[in-house]
ChimeraX commands (.cxc) that place a marker at each C-alpha (Angstrom):
marker #1 position -2.85,-16.39,12.02 radius 0.5
marker #1 position -1.98,-18.61,14.97 radius 0.5
marker #1 position 1.26,-17.32,16.47 radius 0.5
marker #1 position 3.10,-18.46,19.56 radius 0.5
marker #1 position 3.24,-15.52,21.99 radius 0.5
marker #1 position 6.32,-16.54,23.95 radius 0.5
marker #1 position 9.71,-15.19,22.96 radius 0.5
marker #1 position 12.91,-16.34,24.67 radius 0.5
marker #1 position 14.30,-13.57,26.91 radius 0.5
marker #1 position 17.49,-13.09,24.87 radius 0.5
marker #1 position 15.45,-12.54,21.70 radius 0.5
marker #1 position 12.92,-10.28,23.44 radius 0.5
marker #1 position 15.72,-8.19,24.97 radius 0.5
marker #1 position 17.20,-7.08,21.64 radius 0.5
marker #1 position 14.13,-4.95,20.82 radius 0.5
marker #1 position 14.56,-3.13,24.13 radius 0.5
marker #1 position 18.11,-2.17,23.10 radius 0.5
marker #1 position 16.72,-0.17,20.17 radius 0.5
marker #1 position 16.25,3.30,21.70 radius 0.5
marker #1 position 13.31,4.38,19.51 radius 0.5
marker #1 position 11.41,1.10,20.02 radius 0.5
marker #1 position 12.00,1.40,23.77 radius 0.5
marker #1 position 10.74,5.02,23.72 radius 0.5
marker #1 position 7.53,3.89,22.02 radius 0.5
marker #1 position 7.08,0.96,24.41 radius 0.5
marker #1 position 7.03,-1.67,21.65 radius 0.5
marker #1 position 6.92,-5.27,22.90 radius 0.5
marker #1 position 8.16,-8.17,20.78 radius 0.5
marker #1 position 5.80,-11.12,21.23 radius 0.5
marker #1 position 6.86,-13.46,18.43 radius 0.5
marker #1 position 10.18,-13.87,16.60 radius 0.5
marker #1 position 10.56,-17.15,14.73 radius 0.5
marker #1 position 10.71,-18.76,11.28 radius 0.5
marker #1 position 10.23,-15.58,9.27 radius 0.5
marker #1 position 7.33,-14.29,11.34 radius 0.5
marker #1 position 7.04,-11.67,14.03 radius 0.5
marker #1 position 4.43,-10.10,16.23 radius 0.5
marker #1 position 4.90,-6.73,17.89 radius 0.5
marker #1 position 2.53,-5.10,20.40 radius 0.5
marker #1 position 2.10,-1.34,20.87 radius 0.5
marker #1 position -0.21,0.51,23.28 radius 0.5
marker #1 position -0.32,4.11,22.03 radius 0.5
marker #1 position -0.40,6.90,24.60 radius 0.5
marker #1 position -1.85,10.39,23.95 radius 0.5
marker #1 position 1.58,11.52,22.68 radius 0.5
marker #1 position 1.33,8.98,19.84 radius 0.5
marker #1 position -2.01,10.30,18.53 radius 0.5
marker #1 position -2.81,12.79,15.80 radius 0.5
marker #1 position -5.43,15.57,16.03 radius 0.5
marker #1 position -8.16,13.03,15.15 radius 0.5
marker #1 position -7.32,11.03,18.32 radius 0.5
marker #1 position -6.07,8.01,16.36 radius 0.5
marker #1 position -2.52,6.67,16.25 radius 0.5
marker #1 position -0.33,8.95,14.16 radius 0.5
marker #1 position 0.67,7.54,10.77 radius 0.5
marker #1 position 4.35,7.91,11.63 radius 0.5
marker #1 position 3.89,5.76,14.74 radius 0.5
marker #1 position 2.06,3.16,12.63 radius 0.5
marker #1 position 4.85,3.17,10.06 radius 0.5
marker #1 position 7.43,2.72,12.80 radius 0.5
marker #1 position 5.49,-0.24,14.19 radius 0.5
marker #1 position 5.29,-1.80,10.72 radius 0.5
marker #1 position 9.00,-1.17,10.12 radius 0.5
marker #1 position 9.85,-2.94,13.39 radius 0.5
marker #1 position 7.52,-5.86,12.58 radius 0.5
marker #1 position 9.06,-6.32,9.14 radius 0.5
marker #1 position 12.63,-5.96,10.41 radius 0.5
marker #1 position 12.09,-8.52,13.17 radius 0.5
marker #1 position 10.46,-10.96,10.72 radius 0.5
marker #1 position 13.54,-10.63,8.49 radius 0.5
marker #1 position 15.94,-10.97,11.43 radius 0.5
marker #1 position 14.14,-14.03,12.82 radius 0.5
marker #1 position 15.85,-16.23,10.22 radius 0.5
marker #1 position 19.26,-14.57,10.74 radius 0.5
marker #1 position 19.32,-13.39,14.37 radius 0.5
marker #1 position 23.05,-12.60,14.28 radius 0.5
marker #1 position 22.53,-10.02,11.50 radius 0.5
marker #1 position 21.07,-6.58,11.52 radius 0.5
marker #1 position 18.77,-5.22,8.86 radius 0.5
marker #1 position 18.31,-1.76,7.42 radius 0.5
marker #1 position 15.22,-0.55,5.59 radius 0.5
marker #1 position 15.76,0.01,1.87 radius 0.5
marker #1 position 12.18,0.88,0.93 radius 0.5
marker #1 position 8.70,0.66,2.40 radius 0.5
marker #1 position 5.19,1.15,1.01 radius 0.5
marker #1 position 2.32,1.70,3.43 radius 0.5
marker #1 position -1.47,1.74,3.02 radius 0.5
marker #1 position -3.71,3.22,5.72 radius 0.5
marker #1 position -7.05,1.41,5.58 radius 0.5
marker #1 position -8.80,2.16,8.89 radius 0.5
marker #1 position -8.05,4.45,11.83 radius 0.5
marker #1 position -5.63,2.72,14.21 radius 0.5
marker #1 position -7.29,3.08,17.61 radius 0.5
marker #1 position -6.37,1.51,20.94 radius 0.5
marker #1 position -3.81,-1.24,21.52 radius 0.5
marker #1 position -2.25,-2.42,18.26 radius 0.5
marker #1 position -0.61,-5.62,17.11 radius 0.5
marker #1 position 1.61,-5.73,14.03 radius 0.5
marker #1 position 2.37,-9.06,12.39 radius 0.5
marker #1 position 5.31,-9.32,10.04 radius 0.5
marker #1 position 6.09,-12.04,7.52 radius 0.5
marker #1 position 9.23,-12.73,5.50 radius 0.5
marker #1 position 8.13,-13.42,1.92 radius 0.5
marker #1 position 11.49,-14.06,0.27 radius 0.5
marker #1 position 15.14,-13.88,1.23 radius 0.5
marker #1 position 18.39,-13.69,-0.69 radius 0.5
marker #1 position 21.82,-13.73,1.00 radius 0.5
marker #1 position 21.71,-9.93,1.31 radius 0.5
marker #1 position 18.05,-8.88,0.99 radius 0.5
marker #1 position 14.71,-9.59,2.65 radius 0.5
marker #1 position 11.29,-8.95,1.14 radius 0.5
marker #1 position 8.67,-8.63,3.85 radius 0.5
marker #1 position 5.16,-7.49,4.66 radius 0.5
marker #1 position 3.35,-6.50,7.84 radius 0.5
marker #1 position -0.16,-5.59,8.93 radius 0.5
marker #1 position -1.38,-3.69,11.99 radius 0.5
marker #1 position -4.51,-5.02,13.67 radius 0.5
marker #1 position -6.61,-3.19,16.26 radius 0.5
marker #1 position -7.97,-4.85,19.40 radius 0.5
marker #1 position -11.00,-6.09,17.42 radius 0.5
marker #1 position -8.77,-7.90,14.91 radius 0.5
marker #1 position -9.43,-5.42,12.08 radius 0.5
marker #1 position -6.58,-4.71,9.69 radius 0.5
marker #1 position -5.82,-0.98,9.95 radius 0.5
marker #1 position -2.53,-0.46,8.16 radius 0.5
marker #1 position -0.51,-2.65,5.79 radius 0.5
marker #1 position 3.03,-2.35,4.51 radius 0.5
marker #1 position 5.54,-4.11,2.30 radius 0.5
marker #1 position 9.24,-3.47,2.35 radius 0.5
marker #1 position 12.73,-4.43,1.32 radius 0.5
marker #1 position 15.49,-4.77,3.91 radius 0.5
marker #1 position 19.21,-5.33,3.55 radius 0.5
marker #1 position 21.02,-7.75,5.87 radius 0.5
marker #1 position 24.10,-6.16,7.44 radius 0.5
marker #1 position 26.68,-7.31,9.95 radius 0.5
marker #1 position 26.08,-5.99,13.44 radius 0.5
marker #1 position 28.78,-3.55,14.50 radius 0.5
marker #1 position 30.61,-4.11,17.81 radius 0.5
marker #1 position 28.51,-2.88,20.70 radius 0.5
marker #1 position 25.21,-4.06,19.20 radius 0.5
marker #1 position 22.19,-1.73,19.06 radius 0.5
marker #1 position 23.78,0.87,21.30 radius 0.5
marker #1 position 26.91,1.34,19.16 radius 0.5
marker #1 position 26.96,4.85,17.67 radius 0.5
marker #1 position 28.82,3.87,14.50 radius 0.5
marker #1 position 26.57,3.75,11.41 radius 0.5
marker #1 position 25.69,0.38,9.94 radius 0.5
marker #1 position 27.36,-0.31,6.59 radius 0.5
marker #1 position 24.90,-0.41,3.70 radius 0.5
marker #1 position 27.22,-1.13,0.79 radius 0.5
marker link #1:1,2 radius 0.2
marker link #1:2,3 radius 0.2
marker link #1:3,4 radius 0.2
marker link #1:4,5 radius 0.2
marker link #1:5,6 radius 0.2
marker link #1:6,7 radius 0.2
marker link #1:7,8 radius 0.2
marker link #1:8,9 radius 0.2
marker link #1:9,10 radius 0.2
marker link #1:10,11 radius 0.2
marker link #1:11,12 radius 0.2
marker link #1:12,13 radius 0.2
marker link #1:13,14 radius 0.2
marker link #1:14,15 radius 0.2
marker link #1:15,16 radius 0.2
marker link #1:16,17 radius 0.2
marker link #1:17,18 radius 0.2
marker link #1:18,19 radius 0.2
marker link #1:19,20 radius 0.2
marker link #1:20,21 radius 0.2
marker link #1:21,22 radius 0.2
marker link #1:22,23 radius 0.2
marker link #1:23,24 radius 0.2
marker link #1:24,25 radius 0.2
marker link #1:25,26 radius 0.2
marker link #1:26,27 radius 0.2
marker link #1:27,28 radius 0.2
marker link #1:28,29 radius 0.2
marker link #1:29,30 radius 0.2
marker link #1:30,31 radius 0.2
marker link #1:31,32 radius 0.2
marker link #1:32,33 radius 0.2
marker link #1:33,34 radius 0.2
marker link #1:34,35 radius 0.2
marker link #1:35,36 radius 0.2
marker link #1:36,37 radius 0.2
marker link #1:37,38 radius 0.2
marker link #1:38,39 radius 0.2
marker link #1:39,40 radius 0.2
marker link #1:40,41 radius 0.2
marker link #1:41,42 radius 0.2
marker link #1:42,43 radius 0.2
marker link #1:43,44 radius 0.2
marker link #1:44,45 radius 0.2
marker link #1:45,46 radius 0.2
marker link #1:46,47 radius 0.2
marker link #1:47,48 radius 0.2
marker link #1:48,49 radius 0.2
marker link #1:49,50 radius 0.2
marker link #1:50,51 radius 0.2
marker link #1:51,52 radius 0.2
marker link #1:52,53 radius 0.2
marker link #1:53,54 radius 0.2
marker link #1:54,55 radius 0.2
marker link #1:55,56 radius 0.2
marker link #1:56,57 radius 0.2
marker link #1:57,58 radius 0.2
marker link #1:58,59 radius 0.2
marker link #1:59,60 radius 0.2
marker link #1:60,61 radius 0.2
marker link #1:61,62 radius 0.2
marker link #1:62,63 radius 0.2
marker link #1:63,64 radius 0.2
marker link #1:64,65 radius 0.2
marker link #1:65,66 radius 0.2
marker link #1:66,67 radius 0.2
marker link #1:67,68 radius 0.2
marker link #1:68,69 radius 0.2
marker link #1:69,70 radius 0.2
marker link #1:70,71 radius 0.2
marker link #1:71,72 radius 0.2
marker link #1:72,73 radius 0.2
marker link #1:73,74 radius 0.2
marker link #1:74,75 radius 0.2
marker link #1:75,76 radius 0.2
marker link #1:76,77 radius 0.2
marker link #1:77,78 radius 0.2
marker link #1:78,79 radius 0.2
marker link #1:79,80 radius 0.2
marker link #1:80,81 radius 0.2
marker link #1:81,82 radius 0.2
marker link #1:82,83 radius 0.2
marker link #1:83,84 radius 0.2
marker link #1:84,85 radius 0.2
marker link #1:85,86 radius 0.2
marker link #1:86,87 radius 0.2
marker link #1:87,88 radius 0.2
marker link #1:88,89 radius 0.2
marker link #1:89,90 radius 0.2
marker link #1:90,91 radius 0.2
marker link #1:91,92 radius 0.2
marker link #1:92,93 radius 0.2
marker link #1:93,94 radius 0.2
marker link #1:94,95 radius 0.2
marker link #1:95,96 radius 0.2
marker link #1:96,97 radius 0.2
marker link #1:97,98 radius 0.2
marker link #1:98,99 radius 0.2
marker link #1:99,100 radius 0.2
marker link #1:100,101 radius 0.2
marker link #1:101,102 radius 0.2
marker link #1:102,103 radius 0.2
marker link #1:103,104 radius 0.2
marker link #1:104,105 radius 0.2
marker link #1:105,106 radius 0.2
marker link #1:106,107 radius 0.2
marker link #1:107,108 radius 0.2
marker link #1:108,109 radius 0.2
marker link #1:109,110 radius 0.2
marker link #1:110,111 radius 0.2
marker link #1:111,112 radius 0.2
marker link #1:112,113 radius 0.2
marker link #1:113,114 radius 0.2
marker link #1:114,115 radius 0.2
marker link #1:115,116 radius 0.2
marker link #1:116,117 radius 0.2
marker link #1:117,118 radius 0.2
marker link #1:118,119 radius 0.2
marker link #1:119,120 radius 0.2
marker link #1:120,121 radius 0.2
marker link #1:121,122 radius 0.2
marker link #1:122,123 radius 0.2
marker link #1:123,124 radius 0.2
marker link #1:124,125 radius 0.2
marker link #1:125,126 radius 0.2
marker link #1:126,127 radius 0.2
marker link #1:127,128 radius 0.2
marker link #1:128,129 radius 0.2
marker link #1:129,130 radius 0.2
marker link #1:130,131 radius 0.2
marker link #1:131,132 radius 0.2
marker link #1:132,133 radius 0.2
marker link #1:133,134 radius 0.2
marker link #1:134,135 radius 0.2
marker link #1:135,136 radius 0.2
marker link #1:136,137 radius 0.2
marker link #1:137,138 radius 0.2
marker link #1:138,139 radius 0.2
marker link #1:139,140 radius 0.2
marker link #1:140,141 radius 0.2
marker link #1:141,142 radius 0.2
marker link #1:142,143 radius 0.2
marker link #1:143,144 radius 0.2
marker link #1:144,145 radius 0.2
marker link #1:145,146 radius 0.2
marker link #1:146,147 radius 0.2
marker link #1:147,148 radius 0.2
marker link #1:148,149 radius 0.2
marker link #1:149,150 radius 0.2
view
């Protein structure tokens, strides 16, 4: 997949306003036309007792990749995860890149998929999910009010 690796600063900044993504050190590298690319360099705190990236960290990376792919066609909206299915195929070791792709969109829902690749380009983890588009509350990602899901 040939993806442009430059993201305008205003689009790149929104991922840094998500506290959990910022805590993990996730970097948004592509955000356009229903596709996204997210980079993650796991630290020892992100590993399991087999010294590979913990499945929960992988699922978070996939969730972010799918959400940003869905948001890339509606940047003024937020999205919330409705459901997600994940398959762990290979141990996720070293720096990881997740690529998300919007498969289908309705006015209120997004159907997406994402795959994590290791530094050798091997697919490690794959996910599909359904997201709901929601209006962003005042105060953006730092607002403490819950997002409406109805």
